DRENRO-345863 format. One line per 4 residues: number of its first residue (from 0); their letters; for each residue y, x, z negated of C-alpha. Coordinates in steps of 0.5 Angstrom, whole numbers. Layout:
// residues N
NUM) a) Y X Z; ...
This chain:
// residues 819
0) maad) 209 -29 -67; 205 -26 -72; 198 -23 -70; 195 -28 -73
4) qvpd) 198 -34 -72; 197 -38 -65; 201 -43 -61; 200 -51 -63
8) ghgg) 202 -52 -56; 209 -55 -57; 213 -49 -59; 211 -48 -66
12) ltah) 205 -44 -70; 199 -47 -73; 195 -44 -78; 193 -37 -78
16) rlry) 189 -34 -73; 183 -30 -76; 177 -25 -74; 170 -25 -77
20) rvrv) 165 -20 -77; 158 -24 -77; 151 -20 -78; 145 -24 -77
24) ggvv) 138 -22 -80; 131 -25 -79; 128 -27 -73; 133 -27 -68
28) qgvg) 132 -23 -62; 127 -25 -56; 129 -32 -58; 135 -34 -54
32) frpf) 139 -33 -60; 145 -30 -57; 146 -35 -52; 146 -40 -57
36) vyal) 152 -36 -61; 155 -36 -54; 155 -43 -53; 157 -44 -60
40) ahgl) 163 -40 -60; 165 -44 -53; 164 -51 -56; 169 -48 -62
44) glag) 174 -45 -58; 173 -39 -61; 174 -31 -58; 170 -25 -58
48) wvgn) 163 -22 -57; 155 -22 -59; 151 -17 -58; 144 -15 -61
52) tgdg) 143 -9 -66; 138 -4 -69; 138 -10 -74; 139 -17 -71
56) vsve) 145 -20 -69; 153 -17 -70; 158 -23 -68; 166 -22 -67
60) vega) 169 -29 -67; 176 -30 -67; 180 -37 -67; 183 -42 -72
64) pdal) 180 -42 -80; 176 -49 -80; 172 -47 -73; 171 -40 -75
68) eefv) 168 -44 -82; 164 -48 -78; 161 -43 -73; 159 -39 -80
72) rria) 155 -45 -82; 152 -47 -76; 150 -41 -74; 144 -41 -79
76) vdap) 143 -49 -79; 143 -50 -71; 140 -44 -70; 134 -44 -64
80) plad) 127 -47 -66; 124 -40 -65; 129 -37 -69; 128 -35 -76
84) vaev) 135 -34 -79; 134 -29 -85; 141 -27 -87; 148 -29 -85
88) saer) 154 -24 -87; 161 -25 -85; 167 -21 -87; 174 -22 -85
92) iapv) 177 -16 -80; 184 -15 -77; 185 -20 -71; 186 -18 -63
96) agtg) 189 -24 -60; 183 -23 -55; 181 -29 -50; 174 -31 -48
100) ftiv) 168 -30 -51; 162 -25 -48; 155 -22 -49; 156 -15 -50
104) tsqg) 151 -9 -49; 146 -8 -54; 146 -3 -59; 141 1 -62
108) gggr) 141 5 -69; 139 4 -76; 137 -1 -79; 131 -6 -77
112) tmvp) 131 -13 -73; 125 -18 -74; 120 -18 -67; 119 -25 -65
116) pdia) 111 -26 -64; 108 -29 -56; 108 -36 -56; 106 -42 -51
120) tcad) 110 -44 -45; 115 -49 -47; 115 -56 -43; 121 -55 -39
124) clae) 117 -49 -35; 111 -53 -35; 115 -59 -31; 117 -53 -26
128) lhdp) 110 -50 -25; 108 -57 -23; 114 -59 -19; 113 -57 -12
132) tdrr) 120 -57 -11; 122 -52 -16; 123 -45 -14; 118 -42 -20
136) srhp) 113 -48 -17; 105 -45 -19; 108 -38 -21; 103 -35 -27
140) fisc) 109 -32 -30; 114 -37 -31; 118 -37 -38; 124 -37 -41
144) tncg) 129 -36 -47; 124 -41 -51; 118 -38 -49; 113 -33 -46
148) prft) 111 -26 -48; 115 -22 -53; 111 -18 -58; 106 -16 -53
152) iirs) 111 -13 -49; 117 -10 -53; 117 -2 -53; 123 -1 -57
156) lpyd) 129 -5 -60; 134 -8 -59; 130 -13 -55; 133 -12 -48
160) rpat) 130 -12 -42; 130 -5 -41; 126 -3 -47; 120 -8 -45
164) tmae) 115 -8 -40; 119 -12 -36; 123 -7 -34; 119 -4 -28
168) lplc) 120 -11 -25; 127 -11 -22; 130 -18 -22; 132 -21 -15
172) atca) 139 -24 -14; 137 -31 -16; 134 -29 -22; 140 -24 -24
176) aeya) 144 -30 -23; 141 -34 -27; 140 -29 -33; 148 -28 -33
180) dpad) 149 -35 -33; 151 -38 -40; 150 -45 -37; 142 -43 -35
184) rrfh) 136 -44 -40; 134 -37 -38; 141 -33 -40; 139 -27 -42
188) aqtv) 132 -29 -43; 128 -22 -42; 122 -25 -39; 125 -28 -33
192) acpr) 122 -28 -27; 119 -31 -20; 114 -30 -14; 120 -26 -11
196) cgpt) 120 -21 -17; 114 -21 -20; 109 -20 -23; 104 -21 -18
200) lals) 97 -24 -20; 91 -20 -16; 84 -21 -16; 79 -15 -16
204) raea) 72 -15 -14; 67 -10 -13; 66 -8 -5; 72 -13 -3
208) pdet) 79 -12 -2; 84 -15 -7; 87 -21 -6; 94 -23 -8
212) gaaa) 98 -28 -10; 96 -36 -9; 90 -33 -6; 88 -29 -12
216) laga) 88 -35 -16; 84 -39 -11; 79 -34 -12; 78 -34 -19
220) rrll) 78 -41 -19; 73 -41 -14; 69 -36 -18; 69 -40 -24
224) aega) 67 -46 -21; 61 -42 -18; 58 -39 -25; 62 -32 -24
228) vvav) 65 -29 -31; 72 -27 -29; 76 -22 -34; 83 -25 -34
232) kglg) 89 -21 -36; 92 -25 -42; 99 -23 -46; 95 -19 -51
236) gyhl) 89 -17 -47; 84 -19 -43; 79 -25 -44; 72 -26 -41
240) acda) 72 -32 -38; 67 -37 -35; 65 -45 -34; 63 -46 -42
244) rdet) 59 -52 -39; 54 -48 -35; 49 -46 -39; 47 -40 -34
248) vvaa) 53 -36 -34; 54 -38 -41; 47 -34 -43; 48 -29 -39
252) lrkr) 55 -27 -42; 52 -27 -48; 47 -22 -47; 52 -18 -43
256) kdrg) 56 -18 -49; 49 -17 -54; 53 -22 -58; 47 -26 -62
260) dkpf) 48 -32 -64; 55 -31 -66; 59 -37 -63; 64 -37 -57
264) avma) 71 -40 -57; 73 -45 -51; 80 -46 -48; 80 -54 -46
268) asla) 84 -55 -41; 88 -61 -45; 88 -64 -52; 84 -70 -49
272) vaea) 79 -65 -47; 78 -62 -54; 78 -69 -57; 72 -71 -52
276) iavv) 68 -65 -55; 70 -64 -62; 73 -68 -68; 80 -67 -68
280) spae) 84 -68 -75; 91 -70 -75; 92 -63 -78; 88 -59 -73
284) rrll) 92 -63 -68; 98 -60 -69; 96 -53 -70; 92 -54 -63
288) cavq) 99 -56 -60; 103 -51 -65; 107 -46 -60; 102 -41 -63
292) rpvv) 96 -44 -60; 91 -41 -64; 84 -42 -64; 82 -47 -69
296) llra) 75 -49 -71; 73 -55 -70; 67 -60 -71; 63 -61 -65
300) rgda) 61 -68 -62; 54 -65 -61; 53 -72 -57; 59 -71 -53
304) sgap) 59 -73 -46; 61 -66 -43; 60 -62 -49; 60 -55 -48
308) apsv) 53 -51 -46; 48 -50 -52; 49 -42 -51; 57 -43 -53
312) apgh) 55 -44 -60; 48 -44 -61; 45 -47 -67; 52 -48 -70
316) pdig) 55 -55 -71; 63 -52 -71; 66 -50 -65; 72 -45 -64
320) vmlp) 77 -49 -59; 85 -47 -56; 89 -51 -51; 93 -46 -45
324) ytpl) 98 -42 -47; 100 -39 -41; 102 -41 -34; 96 -38 -31
328) hhll) 91 -41 -36; 94 -48 -33; 93 -46 -26; 86 -43 -27
332) fglp) 84 -51 -29; 88 -53 -24; 95 -58 -22; 95 -64 -19
336) gdpa) 92 -64 -12; 88 -58 -13; 80 -58 -12; 76 -60 -18
340) gpsl) 74 -54 -23; 71 -53 -30; 76 -56 -35; 73 -53 -41
344) lvmt) 72 -45 -41; 69 -40 -45; 74 -35 -47; 72 -29 -51
348) sgnl) 76 -22 -52; 74 -17 -47; 71 -12 -50; 65 -9 -51
352) agep) 61 -11 -58; 65 -6 -64; 71 -4 -59; 78 -7 -59
356) ivtd) 80 -11 -53; 82 -8 -47; 89 -8 -45; 89 -3 -39
360) daaa) 88 -5 -32; 84 1 -30; 80 1 -37; 78 -6 -35
364) rtrl) 75 -4 -29; 70 1 -33; 69 -1 -39; 68 -9 -37
368) asla) 65 -7 -31; 58 -9 -35; 61 -16 -37; 65 -19 -31
372) dawl) 64 -20 -24; 71 -21 -22; 78 -18 -25; 84 -23 -25
376) wsdr) 90 -19 -27; 97 -17 -27; 103 -11 -26; 106 -13 -32
380) pirv) 103 -8 -37; 101 -10 -44; 104 -5 -49; 101 -7 -56
384) pcdd) 94 -11 -55; 93 -17 -59; 87 -22 -60; 88 -30 -61
388) svvr) 89 -32 -68; 83 -36 -71; 85 -41 -76; 82 -47 -80
392) vadg) 84 -53 -84; 82 -53 -92; 85 -58 -96; 90 -61 -91
396) dvlp) 93 -55 -89; 92 -48 -85; 87 -43 -87; 88 -37 -83
400) vrrs) 82 -33 -81; 85 -28 -77; 93 -27 -76; 94 -24 -69
404) rgya) 97 -27 -63; 103 -32 -64; 104 -30 -72; 104 -22 -71
408) plpi) 109 -19 -73; 113 -24 -76; 115 -22 -83; 112 -23 -90
412) alpm) 118 -24 -95; 116 -20 -102; 117 -23 -108; 119 -15 -110
416) lvrp) 123 -9 -107; 118 -4 -104; 118 4 -102; 118 5 -94
420) alav) 110 5 -94; 104 4 -89; 98 0 -92; 92 2 -88
424) ggdl) 88 -5 -90; 80 -4 -90; 75 -2 -85; 73 -10 -83
428) kntc) 77 -14 -80; 82 -9 -80; 90 -9 -80; 95 -5 -82
432) cvae) 102 -7 -86; 108 -3 -86; 114 -5 -92; 120 -4 -94
436) dgya) 125 -7 -99; 124 -14 -99; 119 -15 -93; 112 -13 -90
440) wlsa) 110 -13 -83; 103 -14 -81; 100 -12 -75; 95 -16 -70
444) hvgd) 88 -16 -71; 85 -9 -70; 78 -10 -71; 72 -5 -75
448) mddl) 74 1 -76; 67 4 -75; 68 6 -67; 73 11 -65
452) atrr) 77 7 -60; 79 2 -65; 81 7 -70; 85 10 -64
456) afet) 88 3 -63; 89 3 -71; 94 9 -70; 97 6 -64
460) aadh) 98 0 -68; 101 3 -74; 106 8 -70; 108 2 -66
464) lgal) 109 -3 -72; 113 3 -76; 118 4 -70; 119 -4 -68
468) cgvr) 121 -5 -76; 125 1 -77; 120 3 -83; 119 10 -83
472) pelv) 114 11 -89; 114 15 -95; 108 13 -97; 100 11 -95
476) vade) 97 6 -99; 89 5 -98; 83 2 -101; 79 6 -107
480) hpgy) 73 7 -103; 71 14 -102; 67 13 -96; 72 8 -92
484) rsta) 74 10 -85; 82 8 -86; 82 11 -94; 80 18 -90
488) warr) 85 17 -85; 90 16 -91; 88 22 -94; 89 26 -88
492) npag) 95 22 -85; 99 26 -79; 106 26 -83; 102 29 -90
496) lpva) 105 23 -94; 103 22 -101; 97 17 -101; 97 11 -107
500) tvqh) 90 8 -107; 89 0 -110; 82 -3 -112; 79 -8 -107
504) hhah) 79 -14 -111; 86 -12 -114; 89 -12 -107; 85 -18 -105
508) iasa) 89 -22 -111; 96 -19 -110; 95 -22 -103; 95 -28 -105
512) maeh) 100 -27 -110; 105 -24 -105; 105 -29 -100; 106 -34 -105
516) ghtg) 112 -31 -107; 110 -29 -114; 114 -25 -118; 108 -21 -122
520) atrv) 113 -23 -128; 106 -26 -131; 99 -25 -129; 95 -30 -126
524) igfa) 87 -32 -126; 85 -29 -120; 78 -30 -117; 76 -25 -112
528) fdgt) 70 -27 -108; 67 -23 -102; 61 -19 -100; 63 -12 -101
532) gygr) 68 -8 -105; 68 -2 -108; 68 -2 -116; 71 3 -121
536) dgav) 64 4 -124; 61 5 -118; 58 -2 -117; 59 -6 -111
540) wgge) 64 -12 -113; 65 -19 -111; 64 -24 -116; 70 -23 -120
544) alla) 75 -27 -125; 81 -22 -126; 87 -23 -130; 92 -19 -126
548) dyag) 99 -17 -124; 102 -12 -119; 102 -7 -125; 94 -8 -126
552) fera) 88 -12 -128; 83 -14 -133; 76 -15 -131; 75 -22 -135
556) aqlr) 69 -24 -132; 64 -22 -126; 57 -25 -123; 52 -21 -127
560) yvpl) 49 -15 -123; 43 -15 -119; 40 -10 -114; 43 -9 -107
564) pggd) 37 -6 -103; 38 -1 -98; 46 -1 -98; 47 -4 -90
568) agvr) 40 -6 -90; 41 -10 -95; 47 -14 -92; 44 -14 -85
572) npcr) 37 -18 -88; 39 -23 -93; 31 -25 -95; 31 -18 -98
576) mals) 37 -21 -102; 34 -26 -104; 28 -23 -106; 32 -18 -111
580) hlra) 35 -24 -114; 28 -27 -115; 26 -21 -119; 32 -20 -123
584) agvp) 31 -28 -125; 24 -27 -126; 22 -32 -121; 15 -30 -117
588) wdar) 15 -28 -110; 11 -34 -108; 9 -34 -101; 11 -41 -100
592) lpcv) 18 -39 -100; 22 -39 -94; 25 -32 -96; 19 -29 -98
596) aacs) 15 -31 -91; 21 -28 -88; 19 -21 -90; 12 -18 -88
600) daer) 7 -15 -93; 10 -8 -91; 17 -10 -92; 16 -13 -99
604) avla) 12 -7 -102; 17 -3 -99; 22 -7 -103; 18 -8 -109
608) rqld) 18 -1 -110; 26 0 -109; 27 -5 -114; 22 -2 -119
612) tglr) 25 5 -119; 32 3 -117; 31 7 -110; 37 6 -106
616) ctpt) 39 1 -110; 47 0 -112; 49 -5 -117; 53 -11 -114
620) ssmg) 56 -18 -117; 57 -20 -110; 59 -27 -108; 57 -26 -102
624) rlfd) 51 -23 -102; 49 -29 -107; 51 -34 -102; 46 -30 -97
628) alss) 41 -30 -102; 41 -38 -102; 41 -38 -95; 35 -35 -94
632) lagv) 32 -38 -100; 33 -44 -97; 30 -43 -91; 37 -42 -87
636) chrv) 37 -35 -85; 34 -29 -86; 37 -23 -82; 44 -23 -79
640) ryea) 47 -21 -72; 54 -21 -75; 58 -21 -81; 57 -28 -86
644) eaam) 52 -31 -81; 48 -33 -87; 53 -36 -91; 57 -39 -85
648) rfee) 50 -43 -84; 50 -45 -91; 57 -48 -92; 56 -52 -85
652) lard) 49 -55 -88; 52 -56 -95; 58 -60 -91; 53 -65 -89
656) aidg) 50 -66 -95; 56 -65 -101; 59 -73 -101; 52 -76 -103
660) csgr) 49 -70 -107; 45 -71 -113; 45 -66 -118; 47 -59 -118
664) yafa) 45 -52 -120; 49 -49 -126; 50 -41 -128; 49 -39 -135
668) lvrg) 55 -35 -138; 53 -29 -142; 57 -24 -146; 58 -18 -143
672) dggr) 55 -14 -148; 48 -18 -146; 49 -23 -151; 50 -30 -150
676) sgrg) 56 -35 -149; 56 -42 -149; 51 -45 -146; 46 -44 -140
680) lpaa) 39 -41 -140; 37 -34 -144; 37 -28 -139; 29 -28 -135
684) ggre) 25 -23 -137; 23 -16 -134; 30 -15 -132; 31 -8 -136
688) rqaa) 35 -4 -131; 39 -10 -129; 41 -11 -136; 42 -4 -137
692) wssg) 48 -4 -131; 50 -11 -134; 51 -8 -141; 56 -3 -139
696) lrea) 56 2 -133; 60 8 -135; 65 13 -130; 64 20 -129
700) dgep) 68 22 -135; 63 18 -139; 68 14 -142; 67 7 -142
704) arag) 71 4 -135; 77 0 -137; 79 -5 -131; 73 -3 -128
708) rcaa) 68 -4 -134; 63 -9 -134; 67 -16 -136; 67 -20 -142
712) llad) 63 -25 -139; 58 -25 -134; 56 -31 -130; 48 -30 -129
716) papv) 45 -33 -123; 39 -33 -126; 38 -41 -127; 42 -42 -120
720) iaaa) 36 -38 -117; 30 -41 -121; 33 -48 -120; 34 -47 -112
724) asdv) 27 -44 -112; 24 -50 -115; 27 -55 -110; 25 -51 -105
728) lhga) 18 -51 -107; 18 -58 -108; 20 -60 -101; 28 -60 -102
732) aprd) 32 -61 -96; 36 -54 -94; 42 -58 -94; 41 -61 -101
736) vaar) 40 -54 -104; 47 -51 -100; 50 -57 -103; 48 -57 -110
740) fhla) 50 -49 -110; 56 -50 -107; 58 -55 -113; 55 -50 -118
744) vvdl) 60 -45 -115; 66 -50 -116; 64 -51 -123; 63 -44 -125
748) vvtl) 70 -42 -122; 73 -48 -126; 69 -47 -132; 72 -40 -132
752) avrl) 79 -42 -130; 79 -47 -137; 76 -41 -141; 81 -36 -139
756) rert) 87 -41 -140; 84 -42 -147; 84 -35 -148; 91 -33 -145
760) glse) 95 -39 -143; 96 -38 -136; 95 -43 -131; 96 -40 -125
764) vals) 90 -39 -121; 89 -35 -115; 83 -35 -110; 82 -30 -105
768) ggvf) 77 -26 -101; 73 -27 -95; 68 -32 -99; 74 -37 -99
772) lnvl) 74 -37 -92; 69 -43 -93; 73 -49 -93; 68 -54 -97
776) lttl) 69 -49 -103; 76 -47 -102; 77 -55 -102; 73 -57 -108
780) ctdr) 76 -51 -112; 83 -53 -110; 82 -60 -111; 78 -59 -118
784) lrdh) 83 -54 -120; 89 -58 -119; 85 -64 -123; 85 -59 -129
788) gfrv) 93 -57 -129; 93 -51 -125; 98 -48 -120; 93 -45 -114
792) lrhr) 95 -40 -110; 91 -40 -104; 92 -36 -98; 95 -41 -92
796) rvpp) 100 -34 -89; 95 -29 -89; 87 -29 -89; 83 -29 -95
800) sdag) 78 -24 -92; 80 -16 -91; 84 -18 -86; 90 -20 -91
804) lalg) 88 -13 -95; 94 -9 -93; 99 -14 -96; 96 -13 -103
808) qvav) 96 -6 -102; 103 -6 -100; 105 -10 -106; 101 -6 -111
812) garq) 101 1 -109; 109 1 -106; 112 -3 -111; 119 0 -114
816) vgp) 119 0 -122; 125 1 -125; 132 1 -121
């Protein structure tokens, strides 16, 4: 009998016996893929083996040709729900006439795989958690192949238990038997655990002995019910938890964290609790219940029974809500039969203001000592920090605010090949990105780079991400801003790699293009609206219309420059930005205007001198600063304690008035040479300095800036400022001012898009930059642009803010040109 023929059971021979080597790439480790392959091969009567490798899963499989073809087909279409099969290749090799199918020891080596994110506890594990007869009943760390920690516990690849932080917790005999049983749901589940083999839960309090196991959980629940703040160790770091309906403890936590009025996120015990305190649309319900379990920003039911304490989100109509995503969370809320406790908890990141989230148990006892009354922790180490993800819904679809737990480090398929590179992102909301060939991997949220601890966390995140994804960077890509700490790090990177820089707003538009798979064969009309970005003329950009591809951009239109007085001081005090806009628009500082009244006589005198002399004033075209100015002008927010506070409050008011809004403001369109173009009011008088800024700043070499020169079209906000000031003086409600301003910005976007299409023939519009975290603005712009026949590229996978900047940096700075 030939080696590649098999008996037919009747003394004859059947078709040839073949053997394939199959390689599978994508998110195929840590998601139950090898057990799936094992079961599939057994069901088709095939022999061979499957194992993890450094770049995915490798299979050798042997049997009848029809069964082999069915195997290759089904390995992609029937993959486990958490898998993401990117590629399947099969080659014929010599048969070995083996029998049986096995899972073999994983092999490392070259190549890369795609690391799965941490995901919420599955329904099967929750059923066991609730079942008093199950041996894992009430075990805080129950998991299986379909759920539990992944990214935060992986030390290296391939993904096997010895390469995770679970290696320190040996399996008991029963768990080991489940792990080895192909028929068990925990077959080769690297996070398998039970009460006998750990991890172990502990509760620590000052001047009290530690409690463990069930006593620790009962103690934590009692403390929460009594009004304490408990530091709870989660998947990617510590949370600070307290009863969200207890005003005393919430206000105390707010004071301890020096948080100002920035809202806290809450965790609801169930979807029913979430729907009782907030209005939840079908799209928002899907996000709340998704395996990623992000924080979803929802409209609060202000008069709801059992509403959160006022200090949870003071003065805000929205609230960030998430559902439990670990067994410990479910146990904290209590199972049937447990004493009653809080059904709504504040769950905010365990850190001091400006610092990264705490992951180390010893550090938690010191760094959170001034914030927490007790610590609920375990002996399962966290390898990499990972904050909660935050999302909104715009245009009926997800709008990422922070892409972290549940999403990181899933790859973004790039529409071009890139060199092995590390992009360092920006200084605010930092995330880094490694990329090679056709994929980019973004880190979890790192934070703001002002703090030394955050910069150290950035270095750790970059090294870990590169190691997991098998990317050895040959290039570092950074922002052009000469003062960014991220850029400074890039220039002194430890490996001495060459550095490429990318203009901030070009990176924003490239990020939107890349996540949509835009090849760059044609340019897009890109609106990059944010608070601050370094311009090539030395000004602060942020209200830009670019004609862009990955190779470069033309600054086709911009907001007209006005002075930003005092740099960061102007950002922290929207009332000063409002006065700057009033002066630039030729509108008097009438004491009846809220923004004028918010400034003392001395402050106004200093500000007037700054604006008259240009002392410590930088020209800015920022749309974010314009939102701040209007917010203060309308009397909404004059001083901010956290980023974008004034703009967020302004958006919240506009949403309530937009449907019945009568009238709208309008920008004037002015030619970049100072002449007028189209309709609109002429430039107001007394603006010689601003006119000089607007008519063409020059680069250091004395030549007109090219991509950085004053745009061909200027959107002059003076008519908007004048009309809004008049409305306020005549008693208009702040919500009406907010709605009219939003409509003016939408009209501006559509008008510029139409004009640029007439000039270029382009019909794709990209919306990026932090201003487009504004759901109202994004939805209205998207709808109106589509009505005018444009294809709109808006962010759905990475945030439009600086948290998505690194993706655009890679797409521009590491793009391979030519063969």
